[in-house]
C-alpha positions in Angstrom: 0.0 0.0 0.0 1.4 3.4 -1.0 1.9 6.3 1.4 -1.0 8.1 -0.3 -3.3 5.2 0.2 -2.3 4.9 3.8 -2.9 8.6 4.4 -6.3 8.4 2.7 -7.3 5.4 4.9 -6.1 7.3 8.0 -8.1 10.4 7.0 -11.2 8.2 6.4 -10.8 6.5 9.8 -10.5 9.9 11.6 -13.5 11.2 9.7 -15.5 8.1 10.8 -14.4 8.5 14.4 -15.5 12.2 14.4 -18.9 11.3 12.8 -19.4 8.6 15.5 -18.5 11.0 18.2 -20.8 13.7 16.9 -23.7 11.2 16.6 -23.1 10.0 20.2 -23.0 13.6 21.4 -26.3 14.4 19.6 -27.9 11.3 21.2 -26.8 12.3 24.7 -28.1 15.9 24.2 -31.4 14.5 23.0 -31.7 12.2 26.0 -30.8 15.2 28.3 -33.6 17.3 26.8 -36.1 14.4 27.5 -35.4 14.5 31.3 -38.2 15.7 33.5 -37.7 19.2 34.9 -36.4 19.4 38.5 -39.0 22.0 39.5 -42.3 23.3 38.2 -41.0 26.9 37.5 -41.7 26.7 33.8 -45.3 25.8 34.4 -46.1 28.8 36.7 -48.9 31.0 35.5 -48.1 34.3 33.7 -50.2 37.4 33.5 -49.8 40.8 32.0 -49.9 43.9 34.3 -49.1 47.6 34.0 -47.2 49.6 36.7 -44.9 52.6 37.1 -41.2 51.7 37.5 -41.3 53.0 41.1 -43.4 50.0 42.0 -40.7 47.6 40.8 -37.5 46.9 42.7 -34.5 45.1 41.4 -32.8 42.1 43.2 -29.1 41.9 43.7 -28.2 40.9 40.2 -25.4 38.7 39.0 -24.6 41.3 36.2 -22.6 44.1 37.7 -21.2 47.3 36.3 -22.5 49.4 33.5 -25.2 47.7 31.4 -24.2 47.8 27.7 -26.1 49.6 24.9 -28.9 51.0 27.1 -29.4 54.1 25.0 -29.8 52.1 21.8 -32.3 49.8 23.5 -34.2 52.8 24.8 -34.5 54.2 21.3 -35.7 50.8 20.0 -38.4 50.6 22.7 -39.5 54.2 21.9 -39.7 53.4 18.2 -41.1 49.8 18.1 -42.5 49.4 21.6 -41.7 47.0 24.4 -41.7 43.7 22.5 -40.9 41.5 25.5 -42.0 42.9 28.9 -39.7 42.2 31.8 -40.7 39.4 34.2 -41.7 40.3 37.8 -43.0 38.5 40.9 -45.2 39.8 43.6 -43.6 41.0 46.9 -46.7 41.3 49.0 -45.7 44.9 49.9 -48.0 47.8 49.3 -45.3 50.4 48.5 -43.2 48.2 46.1 -45.5 45.4 45.1 -43.2 43.8 42.4 -39.7 42.6 42.1 -37.8 42.2 38.8 -37.0 38.6 37.8 -35.6 39.0 34.3 -35.0 41.9 31.9 -32.4 44.1 33.7 -31.3 45.8 30.5 -34.9 46.5 29.4 -35.7 47.9 32.8 -32.6 50.1 32.6 -33.7 51.4 29.1 -37.2 52.0 30.5 -35.6 54.1 33.3 -33.8 56.2 30.7 -37.1 56.9 28.9 -38.8 57.9 32.1 -35.9 60.3 32.9 -36.2 61.9 29.4 -40.0 62.1 29.0 -41.4 61.8 32.5 -42.4 58.8 34.5 -45.0 56.6 32.9 -47.6 54.6 34.9 -48.5 52.1 32.2 -45.2 50.2 31.6 -46.1 46.6 30.8 -44.7 43.7 32.8 -45.3 39.9 32.9 -46.2 38.7 36.4 -45.2 35.1 37.2 -47.2 33.6 40.0 -45.8 31.7 43.0 -42.1 32.3 42.4 -39.8 31.6 45.4 -36.6 33.4 46.2 -34.6 30.4 45.0 -36.5 30.3 41.7 -36.1 34.1 41.3 -32.3 33.8 41.7 -32.3 30.9 39.3 -34.2 32.8 36.6 -31.8 35.8 36.9 -28.8 33.4 36.8 -30.1 31.6 33.7 -30.9 34.8 31.8 -27.5 36.3 32.5 -25.5 33.1 31.8 -27.1 32.5 28.4 -26.9 36.2 27.3 -23.3 36.6 28.1 -21.2 33.9 29.9 -20.3 35.6 33.2 -16.9 35.9 34.8 -16.2 32.7 36.9 -16.2 34.4 40.3 -19.5 36.2 39.6 -20.9 32.9 38.4 -19.8 31.1 41.6 -21.3 33.8 43.9 -24.6 33.6 42.1 -24.6 29.8 42.2 -23.8 29.9 45.9 -26.6 32.3 46.6 -29.0 29.9 44.9 -27.7 27.0 47.0 -28.0 29.1 50.2 -31.8 29.4 49.5 -32.1 25.7 49.1 -29.2 23.8 50.9 -30.4 20.5 49.5 -29.3 21.6 46.0 -26.0 20.1 44.6 -23.7 21.7 42.1 -25.0 19.3 39.5 -28.6 20.4 40.2 -27.7 24.1 40.0 -26.0 23.4 36.7 -29.1 21.6 35.4 -31.4 24.4 36.6 -29.5 27.2 34.7 -28.2 25.1 31.8 -24.5 25.5 32.7 -21.8 22.9 32.2 -21.3 20.9 35.4 -17.5 20.9 35.4 -17.6 24.7 35.0 -19.9 25.1 37.9 -17.9 22.9 40.2 -14.6 24.7 39.4 -16.2 28.1 39.7 -17.6 27.3 43.2 -14.2 26.0 44.3 -12.6 29.4 43.4 -14.4 30.9 46.4 -12.1 28.7 48.6 -9.1 30.8 47.5 -7.7 33.8 49.5 -9.7 36.9 48.7 -6.7 38.6 47.2 -6.4 35.8 44.7 -10.1 35.8 44.0 -9.9 39.5 43.2 -7.1 38.8 40.7 -9.4 36.3 38.9 -12.2 38.8 38.9 -10.0 41.5 37.4 -8.7 39.2 34.7 -5.1 39.1 36.0 -5.2 35.4 36.7 -6.8 32.7 34.5 -9.5 30.4 35.7 -7.4 27.3 35.0 -4.2 28.6 36.8 -6.4 29.8 39.8 -7.7 26.2 40.2 -4.1 24.9 40.2 -3.3 27.4 43.0 -6.4 26.3 45.0 -5.4 22.6 44.7 -1.9 23.4 45.9 -3.2 25.2 49.0 -5.7 22.3 49.7 -2.9 19.8 49.5 -0.7 21.8 51.9 2.1 22.2 49.3 1.9 26.0 49.8 0.3 28.3 52.4 -2.4 30.8 51.5 0.1 33.6 52.1 2.8 32.0 49.9 0.3 31.4 47.2 -1.0 35.0 47.3 2.6 36.2 47.1 3.3 34.0 44.0 0.1 35.2 42.3 1.1 38.8 42.9 4.6 38.1 41.4 2.8 36.5 38.4 0.4 39.4 37.8 3.4 41.8 37.9 5.2 39.8 35.2 8.0 38.7 37.6 7.3 35.0 37.0 5.6 33.0 34.3 2.4 31.0 34.6 4.4 27.8 34.5 6.7 29.0 37.3 3.6 29.9 39.4 2.2 26.4 38.9 5.5 24.8 39.9 5.6 27.2 42.9 2.3 25.9 44.3 3.4 22.2 43.9 1.8 21.3 40.6 3.0 18.0 39.1 1.4 16.6 35.9 -0.7 13.6 37.1 0.2 10.0 36.2 -2.5 7.9 34.5 -4.5 5.9 37.0 -3.0 2.6 35.8 0.5 3.9 35.4 2.3 1.3 37.7 0.4 -1.6 36.1 1.1 -0.4 32.6 4.8 0.2 33.3 5.1 -3.4 34.7 3.4 -4.8 31.6 5.7 -2.9 29.3 8.7 -4.1 31.1 7.5 -7.7 31.0 6.8 -7.4 27.3 10.4 -6.2 26.8 11.9 -9.1 28.6 9.7 -11.5 26.7 10.8 -9.9 23.4 14.5 -10.2 24.5 14.1 -14.0 25.2 12.4 -14.5 21.8 15.3 -12.7 20.1 17.7 -15.3 21.5 19.2 -13.4 24.4 18.9 -16.5 26.5 20.7 -16.7 29.8 21.7 -13.0 29.9 18.1 -11.8 29.5 16.9 -14.3 32.2 19.6 -13.0 34.5 18.5 -9.4 34.0 14.9 -10.5 34.5 15.8 -12.0 37.9 17.7 -8.8 38.8 14.7 -6.7 37.9 12.3 -8.9 39.9 14.7 -8.7 42.9 14.6 -4.9 42.7 10.9 -5.0 43.2 10.0 -4.1 39.6 11.8 -0.8 39.5 12.3 0.5 36.0 15.7 -0.4 34.5 17.3 0.9 31.3 17.3 -1.5 28.4 20.3 -1.6 26.2 19.7 0.0 22.8 20.7 -3.1 20.9 18.1 -5.2 22.8 15.2 -2.7 22.4 12.2 -4.1 20.5 12.1 -2.7 17.0 9.4 -2.2 14.4 9.3 -1.7 10.6 8.5 1.8 9.7 8.1 3.7 6.4 9.3 7.2 5.7 7.8 9.8 3.5 9.2 10.6 0.0 12.4 12.5 -0.2 13.0 15.7 -2.2 13.1 13.8 -5.5 9.7 12.2 -4.7 11.3 8.8 -4.2 9.9 6.6 -1.3 12.8 5.0 0.6 12.7 1.3 1.6 11.1 0.6 5.0 13.5 0.3 7.9 13.5 -1.1 11.4 13.1 1.6 14.1 13.6 1.1 17.9 10.2 1.5 19.7 11.9 4.0 22.1 12.6 6.2 19.1 9.0 6.0 18.0 8.0 7.0 21.5 10.3 10.0 21.2 8.8 10.8 17.8 5.2 10.8 19.0 6.1 12.8 22.1 7.8 15.5 20.0 4.8 15.5 17.7 2.4 16.0 20.6 4.5 18.7 22.1 4.7 20.7 18.8 1.2 20.2 17.4 -1.1 19.4 20.3 0.4 20.7 23.6 -0.1 24.4 24.5 2.7 26.9 25.0 2.0 26.6 28.8 2.6 22.8 28.7 5.9 23.3 26.8 7.0 26.0 29.2 6.3 23.8 32.2 8.7 21.2 30.7 11.3 23.8 29.9 10.9 23.4 26.1 11.5 26.6 24.1 11.2 26.8 20.3 9.3 25.1 17.5 9.1 21.6 16.0 12.9 21.0 16.0 13.2 22.0 19.7 10.4 19.7 20.8 11.9 16.7 18.8 15.3 17.4 20.3 13.8 17.5 23.8 12.0 14.2 23.2 15.0 12.3 21.9 17.2 13.7 24.6 14.9 12.2 27.3 15.8 8.8 28.7 13.7 6.2 26.9 12.0 5.2 30.1 10.9 8.8 30.7 9.4 9.3 27.3 6.1 7.4 27.9 5.8 8.9 31.4 5.9 12.5 30.0 3.6 11.6 27.1 1.0 10.1 29.5 1.2 13.1 31.8 0.7 15.4 28.8 -2.2 13.3 27.7 -3.8 13.7 31.1 -3.3 17.5 30.9 -4.7 17.8 27.4 -7.7 15.6 28.3 -8.8 18.3 30.7 -9.4 20.8 27.9 -10.8 18.4 25.3 -14.4 19.4 24.6 -15.2 15.9 23.1 -13.2 13.2 25.0 -13.5 9.6 23.9 -16.7 7.8 25.0 -14.6 5.2 26.9 -13.2 8.1 29.1 -16.5 10.0 29.4 -17.9 6.8 30.9 -15.5 7.3 33.9 -17.1 10.6 34.9 -19.5 10.6 37.8 -23.2 10.7 36.9 
């Protein structure tokens, strides 16, 4: 089979895998939409009312700061009318009988029109019957989340406010109620465990959501104190240390795969079996006994005894395809590691490993590693990259808690 045919087969295989993954994702999304609602909020009765803005109060809203484009919205309401009246609930108070549930920007635009033309008494609102405080917070949360994904700390504080109204709610249930990704909700809530100075840096955009979570885990493990972590974060925001250095400073170590020890042992056993099949006889058996006596610790394998595999290279400059050759499996490990570092890993991953430069630099780094370290680094990188994969393999998704 020619290189072109092999490439075409590989592309077709990848395309099929992507199609299967997309189909599985669609089926999961459909099944999710068929689930029964957790509460009867959506079935609550709605009625149209009119009231002056003075009779409507606003709740503490997740959206803070200046609301965007209010003037343009006010002009639109003046020209075409209020197409979607804001939602309110009854307060039971005579002076301010209504509370705003959703429509903060519309309410702000209506306020601008009142200031310009005089207060109206016939603003239209939609009254939702029987809405609890928890449901009110959830409605505000959901509206803001889907209009413009909020900053993680604001998201966490809003989620915590909802859970405070109903302590029985879990993070998964809050995610379901507002239509937010569960992993995002959990990580956001954990941000509030950080020192307030670090939380402030996240709010101000000086510290990324991901790195902040690494800092939090370092403090929780006891690898660094809250004061030390705060100092490191301040150094990072001032540009004195890199993000990779900050992560190392709080004790971050790329995690090993769950079955790392078992897989390492199996690989070593396979190497010894291959050595015996290659006629290494008594010497291989003696090294096998030494390895077992050491408790299974990894031992370097001589290059001449390393298992080899036949590999084909691409055409040269003249378009000629060279004959296939035998390549040591350790060198293939180095090749794949270098490829992942240059094409898949992020700059942060490479910086963490001390790799600077492009494709040549990553290949040089991979081939300079001891053969027994190459798979370790590759697996650690895979675990890192998996965390940011929006569509992980079905076999790995099945490991996630329900």
